[in-house]
Every structure is written in structure tokens, then in C-alpha cells.
FIZA-935942 format. One line per field, with one value per atom (N, C-alpha, C, O): residue number from 1; residue in three letters; chain; z, y, x. Coordinates in steps of 0.1 Angstrom, whole numbers, plus 5000, padded with zeros to 4 digits. Last residue first. Layout:
BEGIN
num	[NUM|...]
residuo	[ALA|...]
cadena	[A|...]
w	[Z|...]
v	[Y|...]
u	[X|...]
END
This chain:
BEGIN
num	[118|118|118|118|117|117|117|117|116|116|116|116|115|115|115|115|114|114|114|114|113|113|113|113|112|112|112|112|111|111|111|111|110|110|110|110|109|109|109|109|108|108|108|108|107|107|107|107|106|106|106|106|105|105|105|105|104|104|104|104|103|103|103|103|102|102|102|102|101|101|101|101|100|100|100|100|99|99|99|99|98|98|98|98|97|97|97|97|96|96|96|96|95|95|95|95|94|94|94|94|93|93|93|93|92|92|92|92|91|91|91|91|90|90|90|90|89|89|89|89|88|88|88|88|87|87|87|87|86|86|86|86|85|85|85|85|84|84|84|84|83|83|83|83|82|82|82|82|81|81|81|81|80|80|80|80|79|79|79|79|78|78|78|78|77|77|77|77|76|76|76|76|75|75|75|75|74|74|74|74|73|73|73|73|72|72|72|72|71|71|71|71|70|70|70|70|69|69|69|69|68|68|68|68|67|67|67|67|66|66|66|66|65|65|65|65|64|64|64|64|63|63|63|63|62|62|62|62|61|61|61|61|60|60|60|60|59|59|59|59|58|58|58|58|57|57|57|57|56|56|56|56|55|55|55|55|54|54|54|54|53|53|53|53|52|52|52|52|51|51|51|51|50|50|50|50|49|49|49|49|48|48|48|48|47|47|47|47|46|46|46|46|45|45|45|45|44|44|44|44|43|43|43|43|42|42|42|42|41|41|41|41|40|40|40|40|39|39|39|39|38|38|38|38|37|37|37|37|36|36|36|36|35|35|35|35|34|34|34|34|33|33|33|33|32|32|32|32|31|31|31|31|30|30|30|30|29|29|29|29|28|28|28|28|27|27|27|27|26|26|26|26|25|25|25|25|24|24|24|24|23|23|23|23|22|22|22|22|21|21|21|21|20|20|20|20|19|19|19|19|18|18|18|18|17|17|17|17|16|16|16|16|15|15|15|15|14|14|14|14|13|13|13|13|12|12|12|12|11|11|11|11|10|10|10|10|9|9|9|9|8|8|8|8|7|7|7|7|6|6|6|6|5|5|5|5|4|4|4|4|3|3|3|3|2|2|2|2|1|1|1|1]
residuo	[LEU|LEU|LEU|LEU|SER|SER|SER|SER|VAL|VAL|VAL|VAL|LEU|LEU|LEU|LEU|ALA|ALA|ALA|ALA|ARG|ARG|ARG|ARG|LYS|LYS|LYS|LYS|ALA|ALA|ALA|ALA|ALA|ALA|ALA|ALA|GLU|GLU|GLU|GLU|TYR|TYR|TYR|TYR|HIS|HIS|HIS|HIS|ALA|ALA|ALA|ALA|PRO|PRO|PRO|PRO|THR|THR|THR|THR|ILE|ILE|ILE|ILE|HIS|HIS|HIS|HIS|GLY|GLY|GLY|GLY|ALA|ALA|ALA|ALA|VAL|VAL|VAL|VAL|MET|MET|MET|MET|ARG|ARG|ARG|ARG|LEU|LEU|LEU|LEU|ALA|ALA|ALA|ALA|THR|THR|THR|THR|ALA|ALA|ALA|ALA|LEU|LEU|LEU|LEU|VAL|VAL|VAL|VAL|ALA|ALA|ALA|ALA|ALA|ALA|ALA|ALA|ASP|ASP|ASP|ASP|ASP|ASP|ASP|ASP|ALA|ALA|ALA|ALA|PHE|PHE|PHE|PHE|GLY|GLY|GLY|GLY|ILE|ILE|ILE|ILE|VAL|VAL|VAL|VAL|PRO|PRO|PRO|PRO|LEU|LEU|LEU|LEU|MET|MET|MET|MET|ASP|ASP|ASP|ASP|PRO|PRO|PRO|PRO|ILE|ILE|ILE|ILE|VAL|VAL|VAL|VAL|ASP|ASP|ASP|ASP|PHE|PHE|PHE|PHE|PRO|PRO|PRO|PRO|LEU|LEU|LEU|LEU|VAL|VAL|VAL|VAL|PHE|PHE|PHE|PHE|TYR|TYR|TYR|TYR|ALA|ALA|ALA|ALA|LEU|LEU|LEU|LEU|ALA|ALA|ALA|ALA|GLY|GLY|GLY|GLY|ILE|ILE|ILE|ILE|LEU|LEU|LEU|LEU|MET|MET|MET|MET|ALA|ALA|ALA|ALA|LYS|LYS|LYS|LYS|VAL|VAL|VAL|VAL|GLN|GLN|GLN|GLN|LEU|LEU|LEU|LEU|PRO|PRO|PRO|PRO|THR|THR|THR|THR|ASP|ASP|ASP|ASP|ARG|ARG|ARG|ARG|ASP|ASP|ASP|ASP|PHE|PHE|PHE|PHE|ALA|ALA|ALA|ALA|CYS|CYS|CYS|CYS|TYR|TYR|TYR|TYR|TYR|TYR|TYR|TYR|ALA|ALA|ALA|ALA|ALA|ALA|ALA|ALA|LEU|LEU|LEU|LEU|LEU|LEU|LEU|LEU|ASP|ASP|ASP|ASP|GLU|GLU|GLU|GLU|ALA|ALA|ALA|ALA|PHE|PHE|PHE|PHE|PRO|PRO|PRO|PRO|LEU|LEU|LEU|LEU|ARG|ARG|ARG|ARG|ALA|ALA|ALA|ALA|GLY|GLY|GLY|GLY|VAL|VAL|VAL|VAL|ARG|ARG|ARG|ARG|ARG|ARG|ARG|ARG|VAL|VAL|VAL|VAL|LYS|LYS|LYS|LYS|THR|THR|THR|THR|TRP|TRP|TRP|TRP|PHE|PHE|PHE|PHE|GLY|GLY|GLY|GLY|ARG|ARG|ARG|ARG|ARG|ARG|ARG|ARG|VAL|VAL|VAL|VAL|THR|THR|THR|THR|GLU|GLU|GLU|GLU|GLU|GLU|GLU|GLU|ASP|ASP|ASP|ASP|HIS|HIS|HIS|HIS|SER|SER|SER|SER|PHE|PHE|PHE|PHE|GLU|GLU|GLU|GLU|ALA|ALA|ALA|ALA|GLN|GLN|GLN|GLN|ASP|ASP|ASP|ASP|PHE|PHE|PHE|PHE|THR|THR|THR|THR|ALA|ALA|ALA|ALA|ALA|ALA|ALA|ALA|ARG|ARG|ARG|ARG|TRP|TRP|TRP|TRP|PHE|PHE|PHE|PHE|ALA|ALA|ALA|ALA|MET|MET|MET|MET]
cadena	[A|A|A|A|A|A|A|A|A|A|A|A|A|A|A|A|A|A|A|A|A|A|A|A|A|A|A|A|A|A|A|A|A|A|A|A|A|A|A|A|A|A|A|A|A|A|A|A|A|A|A|A|A|A|A|A|A|A|A|A|A|A|A|A|A|A|A|A|A|A|A|A|A|A|A|A|A|A|A|A|A|A|A|A|A|A|A|A|A|A|A|A|A|A|A|A|A|A|A|A|A|A|A|A|A|A|A|A|A|A|A|A|A|A|A|A|A|A|A|A|A|A|A|A|A|A|A|A|A|A|A|A|A|A|A|A|A|A|A|A|A|A|A|A|A|A|A|A|A|A|A|A|A|A|A|A|A|A|A|A|A|A|A|A|A|A|A|A|A|A|A|A|A|A|A|A|A|A|A|A|A|A|A|A|A|A|A|A|A|A|A|A|A|A|A|A|A|A|A|A|A|A|A|A|A|A|A|A|A|A|A|A|A|A|A|A|A|A|A|A|A|A|A|A|A|A|A|A|A|A|A|A|A|A|A|A|A|A|A|A|A|A|A|A|A|A|A|A|A|A|A|A|A|A|A|A|A|A|A|A|A|A|A|A|A|A|A|A|A|A|A|A|A|A|A|A|A|A|A|A|A|A|A|A|A|A|A|A|A|A|A|A|A|A|A|A|A|A|A|A|A|A|A|A|A|A|A|A|A|A|A|A|A|A|A|A|A|A|A|A|A|A|A|A|A|A|A|A|A|A|A|A|A|A|A|A|A|A|A|A|A|A|A|A|A|A|A|A|A|A|A|A|A|A|A|A|A|A|A|A|A|A|A|A|A|A|A|A|A|A|A|A|A|A|A|A|A|A|A|A|A|A|A|A|A|A|A|A|A|A|A|A|A|A|A|A|A|A|A|A|A|A|A|A|A|A|A|A|A|A|A|A|A|A|A|A|A|A|A|A|A|A|A|A|A|A|A|A|A|A|A|A|A|A|A|A|A|A|A|A|A|A|A|A|A|A|A|A|A|A|A|A|A|A|A|A|A|A|A|A|A|A|A|A|A|A|A|A|A|A|A|A]
w	[4751|4761|4753|4758|4737|4739|4751|4759|4735|4723|4723|4715|4757|4752|4740|4735|4760|4763|4762|4764|4737|4737|4743|4736|4750|4737|4732|4725|4776|4779|4762|4761|4765|4772|4773|4772|4757|4744|4752|4746|4780|4776|4757|4748|4789|4801|4791|4792|4771|4771|4779|4775|4773|4762|4762|4754|4809|4797|4788|4790|4840|4828|4817|4812|4850|4853|4843|4839|4846|4840|4843|4840|4861|4846|4840|4829|4885|4880|4869|4867|4886|4897|4890|4890|4864|4866|4872|4867|4877|4867|4863|4859|4897|4900|4888|4888|4888|4894|4897|4899|4870|4859|4867|4862|4892|4882|4871|4865|4897|4910|4899|4902|4876|4882|4892|4896|4872|4861|4867|4863|4893|4889|4880|4879|4884|4900|4904|4913|4869|4866|4880|4880|4865|4866|4866|4865|4864|4874|4874|4883|4846|4855|4864|4871|4827|4825|4833|4829|4851|4841|4837|4847|4878|4875|4860|4859|4891|4884|4876|4868|4908|4893|4884|4872|4927|4925|4914|4906|4934|4928|4919|4911|4957|4961|4949|4951|4963|4960|4962|4969|4962|4970|4966|4965|4954|4949|4955|4953|4939|4946|4951|4953|4919|4922|4931|4932|4914|4904|4915|4917|4943|4941|4928|4930|4933|4942|4943|4944|4914|4909|4919|4914|4931|4923|4921|4924|4950|4958|4947|4950|4932|4936|4942|4938|4929|4913|4918|4910|4943|4947|4932|4928|4949|4963|4957|4960|4929|4930|4941|4938|4936|4921|4927|4931|4959|4962|4948|4948|4946|4952|4957|4957|4913|4922|4934|4931|4886|4892|4912|4921|4881|4881|4887|4891|4881|4893|4892|4899|4879|4869|4882|4889|4888|4888|4880|4877|4880|4888|4895|4905|4851|4859|4869|4873|4845|4838|4851|4859|4858|4864|4855|4861|4835|4849|4863|4874|4816|4816|4831|4836|4820|4819|4822|4833|4823|4834|4833|4843|4795|4809|4820|4828|4785|4780|4792|4797|4796|4796|4796|4803|4797|4802|4804|4812|4786|4779|4785|4781|4787|4796|4789|4781|4773|4774|4778|4775|4783|4770|4765|4757|4810|4805|4796|4794|4823|4823|4811|4806|4828|4825|4823|4821|4828|4818|4817|4808|4850|4833|4826|4815|4871|4868|4855|4847|4865|4869|4863|4854|4869|4859|4860|4855|4898|4885|4874|4868|4921|4915|4907|4906|4931|4931|4920|4911|4926|4921|4919|4912|4942|4929|4926|4914|4971|4964|4950|4945|4971|4970|4965|4958|4973|4963|4958|4947|5001|4983|4973|4963|5019|5014|5000|4991|5013|5011|5009|5002|5023|5007|5004|4997|5049|5041|5027|5020|5057|5058|5049|5041|5051|5043|5046|5038|5045|5058|5050|5044|5035|5034|5045|5055|5028|5039|5038|5041|5002|5005|5019|5022|5002|4998|4999|4993|5011|5024|5015|5022|4986|4999|5008|5013|4977|4965|4978|4979|4996|4991|4987|4989|5002|5001|4999|5001]
v	[4960|4946|4933|4922|4975|4964|4958|4953|4990|4985|4975|4966|5006|4992|4985|4975|5021|5010|4999|4987|5039|5035|5023|5015|5046|5043|5035|5025|5065|5043|5042|5033|5079|5073|5062|5050|5098|5093|5081|5075|5104|5093|5090|5083|5118|5106|5098|5086|5142|5137|5120|5110|5152|5144|5137|5128|5146|5155|5143|5131|5145|5139|5143|5144|5172|5169|5159|5160|5169|5183|5184|5193|5146|5149|5161|5159|5139|5144|5148|5152|5125|5138|5148|5160|5108|5120|5129|5141|5092|5097|5110|5120|5081|5091|5097|5108|5068|5080|5090|5102|5049|5058|5066|5076|5036|5039|5051|5058|5021|5028|5038|5050|5008|5018|5025|5037|4988|5000|5011|5023|4975|4983|4992|5000|4963|4974|4981|4989|4947|4959|4966|4978|4924|4935|4950|4961|4901|4904|4917|4919|4900|4909|4914|4924|4882|4894|4905|4917|4856|4860|4871|4875|4862|4858|4867|4879|4872|4858|4856|4847|4895|4897|4882|4882|4893|4889|4891|4891|4929|4912|4911|4918|4938|4934|4920|4909|4922|4935|4931|4921|4921|4912|4925|4936|4922|4908|4909|4901|4950|4942|4935|4940|4972|4957|4951|4945|4986|4973|4964|4952|4997|4989|4984|4974|5010|5006|4994|4982|5033|5017|5009|4998|5045|5037|5023|5011|5057|5045|5035|5024|5070|5064|5053|5042|5092|5080|5071|5062|5111|5095|5086|5076|5110|5104|5097|5086|5130|5115|5107|5096|5155|5139|5129|5119|5159|5158|5145|5134|5167|5156|5149|5137|5176|5177|5165|5155|5165|5160|5166|5161|5161|5179|5177|5187|5138|5149|5163|5173|5114|5125|5138|5144|5092|5090|5107|5108|5094|5095|5098|5103|5097|5114|5108|5113|5067|5081|5093|5098|5056|5058|5069|5079|5071|5071|5066|5071|5055|5070|5076|5083|5030|5034|5049|5053|5037|5031|5030|5030|5040|5052|5047|5056|5018|5030|5040|5048|4996|4997|5010|5011|4991|5003|5004|5011|4968|4977|4993|5003|4945|4954|4962|4964|4929|4927|4934|4933|4938|4938|4939|4946|4933|4949|4951|4959|4907|4916|4926|4927|4910|4897|4900|4889|4934|4925|4913|4905|4947|4947|4939|4937|4929|4926|4930|4923|4943|4926|4923|4916|4966|4960|4950|4944|4968|4975|4968|4963|4962|4952|4957|4949|4983|4968|4960|4953|5004|5006|4994|4991|5001|5000|5002|5005|4997|4989|4985|4974|5025|5013|4999|4992|5038|5041|5027|5021|5027|5024|5027|5022|5044|5023|5019|5011|5068|5060|5042|5034|5067|5075|5062|5052|5062|5053|5055|5046|5081|5065|5059|5054|5103|5102|5090|5086|5110|5103|5097|5087|5118|5120|5115|5116|5112|5118|5114|5103|5098|5113|5121|5132|5077|5087|5100|5111|5055|5063|5076|5085|5047|5055|5060|5071|5035|5044|5053|5065|5010|5022|5035|5045|4986|5001|5013|5025]
u	[5128|5122|5121|5118|5134|5146|5140|5146|5115|5119|5126|5127|5108|5102|5107|5101|5130|5131|5122|5124|5117|5131|5135|5142|5094|5096|5107|5105|5108|5097|5098|5106|5117|5131|5119|5122|5098|5106|5119|5128|5086|5076|5088|5085|5101|5098|5094|5097|5102|5114|5110|5116|5076|5071|5092|5095|5068|5076|5074|5072|5050|5058|5058|5047|5041|5053|5061|5072|5016|5022|5039|5047|5003|5002|5014|5018|4997|5010|5015|5026|4973|4975|4990|4991|4973|4961|4966|4966|4993|4989|4988|4996|4979|4992|4996|5002|4958|4957|4966|4963|4972|4961|4958|4954|4985|4992|4988|4996|4956|4966|4980|4981|4950|4940|4948|4945|4971|4969|4959|4960|4969|4981|4983|4991|4943|4946|4960|4963|4951|4936|4942|4944|4966|4971|4962|4967|4949|4958|4968|4976|4929|4927|4937|4937|4942|4935|4933|4933|4953|4949|4945|4940|4970|4954|4952|4949|4992|4989|4974|4971|4988|4996|4990|4986|4954|4971|4974|4964|4947|4945|4955|4961|4955|4942|4941|4936|4993|4983|4968|4967|5026|5014|5005|5010|5052|5043|5027|5018|5058|5058|5047|5036|5055|5066|5067|5077|5032|5032|5044|5043|5041|5029|5028|5021|5062|5061|5050|5054|5050|5058|5060|5061|5032|5026|5035|5033|5055|5047|5036|5032|5066|5076|5063|5063|5046|5052|5060|5063|5047|5034|5038|5033|5077|5068|5056|5052|5078|5084|5077|5072|5062|5055|5066|5062|5077|5059|5054|5048|5095|5101|5083|5079|5097|5095|5098|5104|5126|5110|5109|5116|5149|5146|5129|5122|5161|5166|5156|5157|5141|5147|5148|5140|5127|5139|5147|5159|5096|5101|5112|5112|5100|5100|5102|5112|5107|5120|5114|5123|5082|5097|5106|5111|5063|5068|5081|5085|5075|5073|5074|5082|5067|5084|5080|5083|5039|5046|5059|5065|5036|5028|5036|5040|5039|5045|5042|5051|5024|5033|5045|5055|5001|5001|5017|5022|4996|4985|4987|4980|5021|5009|5003|5012|5037|5027|5014|5003|5062|5060|5041|5034|5064|5062|5055|5046|5067|5058|5052|5041|5094|5093|5074|5069|5102|5110|5105|5108|5094|5092|5096|5090|5109|5092|5089|5083|5126|5131|5112|5107|5132|5134|5133|5142|5119|5114|5117|5108|5136|5127|5120|5111|5149|5156|5147|5152|5139|5150|5157|5166|5116|5113|5126|5123|5131|5125|5118|5115|5143|5148|5145|5152|5117|5125|5133|5132|5105|5101|5105|5100|5131|5121|5117|5122|5122|5134|5138|5144|5095|5101|5110|5108|5100|5092|5097|5101|5115|5117|5117|5125|5100|5114|5117|5124|5066|5075|5088|5086|5039|5055|5057|5049|5009|5015|5033|5035|5010|4995|4998|4994|5022|5024|5014|5015|5008|5017|5022|5027|4993|4981|4995|4993|5009|5006|5001|5005|5019|5026|5024|5031|5005|4998|5012|5011]
END
């Protein structure tokens, strides 16, 4: 539930979530990312979250959503066919709507390049 903790900022929790995302993101994306309909948005969110020019509040929101994607436990287990990533998509979509002005065309370009290499 890292996404919901992002609403009340705690530096220790943020650091833990950031480390969780850094360690597990690419492994999970390589495993399932290419077939996810929201893969480009997921990768753009990642690049925005780790962009040094992104404000801390925006980073916290995106890191929370990305941590929800990376963590093995969620409301709907990822192993369920078709609906397994529905909750991940919903959490990401909510975060993206809240920080849309901070995700730049450069973040989406990096996401497109990464998708080609998956």
C-alpha cells in the first residue's frame, strides 16, 4: 500500500519504497512489461520519478505507484489472467492524472526506447 502512504510524506518510507522500486522494477518489467497495455505510461512514470528535476511530492506519488506495481502482494494477484494487473493499472492511472504536468515528452521518449529493447 505504498501508494496510499505517499499522501502523507515520510522520508524513511519514501527511501524504502524508492529502493524497492530501484531493485525490482526492471526485473518485473522485463518479465511482464511488454504485454501490458499501460507499459509506456509505466516506463514514463519510472523515468519521471527518477528525474532529478522532478519535484519531491511528484516523485513520492510516482514511487508509491511504482512500488505497488513491483511489490508481489496487491489487491488482485498479478498471476490471475486478464485482470491480474487491473489494480496496478488503476493505481498508476490515478498517480499519472495527479502529476500529469510533470511527465514530459522526454520521459515518454525514454519509455518508447526502453520498450523497443524489452
